[in-house]
VEXVEX-775418 format. One record per residue: x, y, z of N, C-alpha, C, O, CB in turn. Coordinates in steps of 0.05 Angstrom, whole numbers, plus 32768, in hexadecimal, padded with zeros to 4 digits. Glycine has a CB too. Layout:
BEGIN
XYZXYZXYZXYZXYZ;...
***
This chain:
BEGIN
80107FE8800180008001800080128018800080268019800D7FED80038018;800A802B7FF0801980467FEE800F805780077FF88054800F801480567FD0;801E806980118018807A80257FFE808C801C7FFB809280058030808B802B;7FED8093802E7FD980A480277FE080C0801A7FED80CF80297FC980A8803D;7FDA80C680037FE380E07FF97FD480F680037FBC80F480097FE480E07FDD;7FE1810D80047FD4812780097FE1813C7FF57FF9813D7FF17FD7812F8028;7FCF814D7FEB7FDA81627FD87FD3817C7FE47FBD817F7FED7FCD81607FBA;7FE5818F7FE67FE181A87FF17FE481BE7FD97FF781BC7FC97FF681AD8008;7FD181D07FD77FD381E37FC17FD282007FD17FD082007FEA7FBA81DF7FAA;7FD382167FC47FD5822F7FD47FBB82347FE77FBD82417FFC7FD982477FC0;7FA482297FDD7F8C822D7FEE7F7F82137FF87F6E8214800A7F77823B7FDE;7F8881FD7FEE7F7A81E27FF57F8D81CE7FFF7FA581CF7FFA7F6D81D67FDD;7F8081BC800E7F8D81A380167F7C818C80097F64818D800D7F8F819F8035;7F8781797FFA7F7981637FEF7F83814A7FFE7F9B81437FFE7F7E81617FCF;7F71813E800B7F778127801C7F64811180177F4F8115800A7F77812E8039;7F6B80F880227F5880E580217F4180E780317F4380F480467F6380CF8028;7F2880DD802A7F0E80E2803B7F1180D380547F1F80BE80567EF280D8802B;7F0380DE80687F0180D180837EE380CE808B7ED280DD80817F0F80E38099;7EDE80BB809C7EC480B480A37EB680CF80B07E9E80D380AD7EC4809A80B6;7EC680DF80BE7EBB80F780CB7EB2810B80B57EA6812080BB7ED0810480DE;7EB78106809B7EAF811A80877E91811580807E85812580727EC38119806D;7E8680FF80897E6A80F8807F7E56810D80847E47811380717E6080E0808C;7E52811A809B7E3F8130809B7E43814780887E2F8152807E7E40813B80B5;7E59814C80827E5F816480727E5A815C80527E51816C80427E7E816D8077;7E618143804C7E5D813880337E3E8138802E7E348142801A7E6B811A8031;7E2F812D80417E12812C803E7E068148803A7DF7814C80277E0681208056;7E0E815B804B7E05817780497E0A8182802D7DF8818D80207E148188805F;7E22817E80237E2A818B80087E1C817D7FF17E14818A7FDD7E49818A8002;7E1881617FF47E0B81537FDE7DED81517FDE7DE0814A7FCB7E1581397FDF;7DE181597FF57DC5815A7FF77DBA81757FEA7DA981837FF67DBC81568014;7DC3817A7FD47DBE81917FC57DBB818A7FA57DCF81837F997DD681A57FCB;7DA4818C7F9A7DA081837F7F7DB081927F6A7DB681887F557D8381857F78;7DB781AB7F727DC981BB7F607DE581AD7F5D7DF381AF7F497DCD81D97F6A;7DEC819F7F727E0881927F6F7E0281777F627E0F81717F4F7E19818F7F8C;7DEF81667F6C7DED814A7F657DE281487F487DE681347F3B7DDC813A7F79;7DD4815D7F3D7DCC815A7F227DE181597F0E7DDD81517EF77DBC816E7F1C;7DF981627F177E1181617F067E2381487F087E3781457EF97E2281797F0B;7E1B81387F1A7E2A811F7F207E1D81047F177E0580FF7F1B7E2E811E7F3D;7E2C80F37F0B7E1E80DA7F017E1480C77F187DFD80BF7F197E3280C97EEE;7E2580C27F2B7E2180AC7F3E7E1A80B47F597E1E80A57F6C7E37809C7F41;7E0E80CD7F5C7E0680D87F777DE780DB7F767DDD80EC7F667E1680F57F7D;7DD880CD7F867DBC80D27F857DB380EB7F967DC280F77FA67DAE80B87F90;7D9C80F27F917D8E810A7F9E7D7281017FA87D6380F67F987D8C81227F8A;7D6B81057FC07D7B81107FD67D9181007FDF7D9380E87FDA7D6A81157FEC;7DA4810E7FED7DBB80FE7FF77DBB810080137DB78116801E7DD681077FEB;7DC080E980227DBD80E7803F7DD880E1804A7DEB80DB803D7DA980D08048;7DD780E680677DF080DF80787DF880C180757E1080BA80767DE980E58098;7DE380B080737DE8809380717DF3808D80577E01807980557DD080838076;7DEF809C80427DFB809880277E1880A180277E298095801B7DEB80A98010;7E1E80B680377E3B80C080397E4C80AC804A7E6380A680457E3B80DD8046;7E4080A2805E7E4E808F806F7E538076805C7E69806C805B7E3C80878089;7E41806D80507E448054803F7E59805A802C7E6C804A802A7E29804B802F;7E59806F801D7E6E807580097E89807880167E9D806F800A7E6780907FF9;7E8C8084802D7EA68086803B7EB1806980437EC9806280407EA280998055;7E9E805A804D7EA7803D80567EB1802E803E7EC3801E80417E8E802C8064;7EA7803380277EAE8026800E7EC8803080037ED480227FF27E9A802A7FF9;7ED38046800C7EEC805280027F038041800C7F07803E80247EEF8070800B;7F1280357FF97F2880247FFF7F3E8031800F7F45804880087F3280187FE8;7F4A802380237F62802C802F7F7B8029801C7F8E8039801B7F66801C804A;7F798014800E7F8E80117FF97F8380207FE17F6B801F7FDC7F957FF27FF2;7F95802C7FD27F8C803B7FBB7FA2803A7FA57FBA80337FAB7F8580597FC2;7F9A80407F8E7FAC80427F797FA9805F7F6B7F94806C7F707FA7802A7F65;7FBC80697F5C7FB880837F527F9F80877F417F94809D7F407FCF808B7F43;7F9580707F337F7F80727F227F66806C7F317F5180677F257F8280617F09;7F67806B7F4B7F4E80627F5B7F53806E7F787F5B80617F8B7F4B803F7F5B;7F4E80887F787F5280987F917F4080B07F907F3880BB7F7B7F7080A17F94;7F3980B77FA97F2880CF7FAE7F3580E27FC07F3F80D97FD57F0D80C77FB9;7F3580FA7FB97F3E810E7FCD7F2881217FD77F18812B7FC77F55811E7FC2;7F2781257FF17F18813A7FFD7F2481547FF97F3C81587FFE7F148136801A;7F1481677FEE7F1E81837FE87F17819380017EFF819680077F1181917FCC;7F2C819D800F7F2881AC80287F3681C880267F4C81CB801B7F34819C8040;7F2781DC80337F3781F580377F3881FB80587F3381E880677F28820E8027;7F3F820F80617F428213807C7F28820F808C7F28820880A47F4E822F8081;7F128213807D7EF6820E80887EEB81F380867ED581EE80907EE4821F807A;7EFB81E180797EF181C5807A7EEB81BA805D7EF281C680487ED881C3808B;7EDE81A4805E7EDA819680457EC681A680307EB081AF80377ECF817B804C;7ECF81A680197EBF81B680037EB481A67FEE7E9F81AD7FE37ED281CB7FF5;7EC1818E7FE87EBA817C7FD37ECF81647FD07EDE815D7FE37EB7818B7FBA;7ECE815A7FB77EE181427FB17EEC81447F967EDE814F7F847ED381277FB5;7F0381397F917F0F81377F787F1F811B7F787F3081167F897F2181517F74;7F19810B7F647F2880F17F627F2780E57F497F1C80EE7F367F1D80DF7F74;7F3580CC7F487F3880BE7F307F2A80A37F367F2880997F4C7F5680BA7F28;7F2080997F1F7F16807C7F1F7F1D80717F027F21807F7EEF7EF680797F25;7F1D80577F027F24804A7EE77F0A804B7ED77EF480457EE07F2F802B7EEB;7F0E80527EBE7EF980517EAA7F0580457E917F1280527E817EED806E7EA5;7F01802D7E8E7F0D801C7E777F2C801D7E797F3780187E8E7F0380277E59;7F3980247E647F5580237E657F63803C7E727F7C803E7E767F5F801F7E49;7F52804F7E777F5B80687E827F50806E7E9C7F3A80647EA37F53807E7E71;7F60807E7EAC7F54808B7EC37F4380A37EBD7F4880B27EAA7F6A80947ED6;7F2D80A67ECD7F1980BB7ECA7F1A80CC7EE27F1780C27EF87EFF80AF7EC6;7F1C80E67EDF7F1B80F77EF57EFF81037EF77EF2810B7EE47F30810B7EF2;7EF681037F107EDC810D7F177EDF81207F307EF1811D7F407EC980F57F1D;7ECC81337F337ECC81467F467EB281547F4B7EA081557F3A7EDE81587F40;7EAF815F7F637E9A81717F6A7EA081807F827EB081787F937E8181627F6E;7E9381987F847E9581AB7F987E7B81B27FA37E6981B37F937EA381C27F8F;7E7781B77FBC7E5D81C17FC87E5781DC7FBD7E6A81EB7FB97E5F81C37FE6;7E3F81E37FB97E3781FC7FAC7E4482157FB77E4A82277FA87E1981FF7FAE;7E4882177FD37E5282307FDD7E6F82367FD37E79824C7FD77E5282307FFC;7E7B82227FC67E9682257FBE7E9A822A7F9F7EB0822C7F957EA4820D7FC7;7E82822B7F8E7E85822D7F747E9082497F6D7E8F825C7F7D7E6D82277F68;7E9B824B7F557EA182647F497EBA82737F567EBE828B7F527E8882757F4B;7ECB82647F667EE082717F747EFA82657F6C7F0F826A7F797EDC82707F93;7EFA82557F587F1482487F4D7F1D82307F5D7F3282257F577F2B825C7F4D;7F0F82287F717F1782107F817F1B81F87F737F2F81E97F777F0482097F95;7F0781F47F5F7F0881D87F537F1E81D87F3D7F2B81C37F397EEA81CF7F46;7F2481EF7F307F3B81F17F1F7F5381EA7F2F7F6281D77F287F3E820D7F13;7F5781F87F457F6E81F27F587F7381D47F5F7F8881C87F5D7F6882027F73;7F5B81C97F687F5B81AF7F717F62819A7F5A7F7381897F5C7F4181AA7F7F;7F52819C7F457F55818C7F2D7F73818C7F227F7F81777F1C7F4281977F17;7F7C81A57F1F7F9981A87F167FAC81987F287FBD81897F1E7FA281C67F16;7FA8819B7F427FBB818D7F547FB7816F7F527FCB81617F537FB781957F72;7F9F81647F4F7F9B81477F4E7FA7813C7F347FB381277F337F7E813F7F51;7FA2814B7F1D7FA981447F057FC981437F047FD4812F7EFA7F9D81577EF1;7FD781577F0D7FF281587F0F7FFD81427F20801181367F187FFB81727F18;7FF2813C7F377FF881277F497FF7810D7F37800B80FF7F357FE681287F62;7FE081077F2C7FDC80F17F1D7FF280EC7F077FFF80D77F067FC180F37F11;7FF680FF7EF6800880FD7EDF802380FA7EE9803280EB7EDD800681157ECE;802C81077F00804681057F0C804D80EA7F19806480E27F1B8049811B7F21;803980DB7F20804080C27F2D803880A97F1D803A80927F26803380C27F49;802E80AE7F05802680977EF48034809D7ED9803F80B27ED4800480947EF0;803380887EC7803E80897EAB802880907E9A802B80907E82804A806F7EA1;801080967EA47FF9809B7E937FFE80B27E7F800B80C77E867FE180A17EA5;7FF480AE7E687FF880C47E547FDD80D37E507FDC80E87E43800280B97E39;7FC780C77E5B7FAF80D67E5A7F9A80CD7E6E7F9E80B87E7B7FA380D57E3F;7F8580DD7E707F7080D67E837F5680DF7E757F5780ED7E607F7480E37EA1;7F4080D87E7F7F2580DF7E747F1480EC7E877F1A80EB7E9E7F1780C87E6B;7F0080F97E807EEA81057E917ED4810D7E7F7ED181027E697EF4811D7EA1;7EC4811F7E887EAC81297E7A7E9881367E8C7E9A81367EA57E9F81127E6B;7E8381417E7F7E7081527E8E7E55814C7E817E5281447E6A7E7881737E8D;7E4081517E927E2581527E857E25816A7E757E32817E7E7C7E0D81527E97;7E1481697E5E7E15817F7E4A7E0E819C7E567E1781B07E4B7E0081787E34;7E00819D7E6C7DF981B57E787E0D81C17E8B7E0A81D77E947DE181B27E85;7E2181B17E927E3381B97EA77E4C81CB7E9B7E6481C37E9A7E3E819E7EB6;7E4581E27E927E5981F47E867E7181FB7E987E8881FE7E8E7E4C820F7E7E;7E6C81FD7EB17E8282057EC47E9781F07EC67EAF81F67EC57E77820B7EE0;7E8E81D67EC87EA281C17EC87EAF81BD7EAF7EC781B87EAF7E9781A77ED1;7EA281C07E987EAD81BD7E7E7EC281D37E7B7ED781CE7E6F7E9881BE7E68;7EBE81EA7E857ED082027E847EEA81FB7E937F0082047E8C7EC2821B7E90;7EE781ED7EA97EFE81E57EBA7F1081D27EAA7F2881D57EA77EF481D67ED5;7F0281BE7EA07F1181AA7E907F2081B77E777F3781B17E727EFD81947E87;7F1281C77E687F1E81D47E527F3681E67E597F4A81E87E4B7F0981E47E43;7F3381F27E6F7F4982037E7A7F6281F17E807F7981F97E7C7F3F82117E94;7F5C81DA7E8B7F7481C77E907F7D81B67E787F8F81A57E7B7F6C81B47EA6;7F7281BC7E627F7D81AE7E487F6C81967E3D7F73818B7E297F9981A27E4C;7F5681907E4B7F46817A7E417F3A81827E267F3581997E217F3081717E55;7F35816C7E157F2781727DFD7F0F81607DFB7F10814A7E057F3881717DE6;7EFC81687DEE7EE3815A7DE87EE881437DD57EF681457DC17ECD816C7DDC;7EDD812B7DDD7EE181157DCB7EC781087DC27EC780F47DB47EF381007DD7;7EB281137DCA7E9881097DC17E80810E7DD47E83811C7DE87E9B80EC7DBE;7E6A81047DCF7E5281087DDD7E4780EB7DE47E4280DC7DD17E3F81197DCC;7E4380E47DFD7E3780CE7E047E2080D07E177E1580E67E1B7E4A80BE7E0E;7E1780BA7E237E0380BD7E397E0C80B17E537E1B809D7E547DE980AF7E32;7E0580BD7E677E0C80B37E827DF180B57E957DE080C67E927E2580C67E90;7DF180A37EA57DDA80A37EB97DE180BA7ECD7DF980C07ED37DD680857ECA;7DCB80C87ED57DCD80DA7EEA7DBA80D07F007DA180D17EFC7DC780F67EE1;7DC580C67F157DB180BB7F2B7DA180D07F347D8980CC7F357DBF80B07F43;7DAB80E87F3C7D9B80FD7F447D8381057F337D6E810D7F3D7DAC81127F47;7D8781027F197D7281087F077D6480EF7EFB7D5180F17EEC7D7E81197EF1;7D6E80D87F027D6280BF7EFE7D5C80BC7EDE7D4680B47ED57D4780BC7F11;7D7180C47ECF7D6F80C17EB37D8A80C37EA67D9E80CC7EB27D5D80D57EA6;7D8B80B87E8C7DA480BB7E7E7DA480D77E727D9080E17E687DA780A47E68;7DBB80E37E737DBF81007E697DD881017E567DED80F47E5A7DC281147E83;7DD581127E417DEB81177E307E0481207E3F7E0381327E507DE3812C7E1D;7E1B81137E3A7E3381167E497E4A811B7E367E50810A7E267E3980FE7E5A;7E5681327E387E6C813B7E277E85812C7E317E8D81307E487E6F815A7E28;7E9181197E207EA7810B7E287EC0811B7E227EC281277E0D7EA680F17E1C;7ED5811A7E347EEE81297E307F0581167E377F0281017E437EEE81447E43;7F1E81217E2D7F3481147E347F4D81297E387F4C81407E2E7F3A80FF7E1D;7F6081217E477F7681317E4C7F8F81237E4A7F94810F7E577F74813D7E64;7FA1812D7E397FBC811E7E377FCD812E7E4A7FC881467E507FC9811C7E17;7FE3811F7E527FF9812A7E62800381457E538003815B7E5E801181157E65;800A81417E3B801581587E2E800381727E2C800D81887E2F801C81507E12;7FE9816D7E287FD481847E267FD381907E437FCF81A87E467FB681797E1B;7FD5817F7E587FD0818A7E727FE8819D7E797FE481B37E827FCD81727E88;800081937E75801781A47E7D801A81BD7E6A802781D07E72803081927E7D;800F81BC7E51800F81D37E3F7FFB81E67E4C800081FE7E4E800881CA7E21;7FE181DB7E547FCD81EE7E617FD981FA7E797FD182117E7E7FB481DF7E69;7FE981EF7E897FF281FA7EA2800282117E9E800382237EAE800281E67EB0;801082127E86802082297E7F800F82447E7E801882597E86802D82257E63;7FF582417E757FE582597E737FD3825E7E8A7FC482727E897FD482587E5B;7FD4824E7E9F7FC382537EB77FCF82687EC97FC4826F7EDE7FC082387EC6;
***
């Protein structure tokens, strides 16, 4: 097992989730404005759901299967992590609504992507957004992601399949994008 990673940025600490995070996770995710943007998160979202999710987080992790809690001095704000999607790792992320529009997710995603590329030999990763999530797509495009197609993904909060803009990021495109941030 590799030591538990922690990433520190100018405003944030990204750390592994803890069981004590459950009440805050439940409070932030029990908001349809947040969950409507996420594929695998139901709405309403309860404390029991948060506890169940936290219990299922593996103590052992791999770079393409890890979740980081995004925290500032005031506490937990959201999550950013990687999971395996076919041959590639997929990055996913969310922030509680009070933290939107302040550049936190760009900062967190940049740190996680840099961490991922620096400790793996991966040449690319994938992601995507529901077609209506312009803010998340703008973050991805700022970080060098390019659109690769349009698919469908289930949105548990909306209980339906929704058009999903598929994206990919190469190592080279990411580091080139960092030069302009």
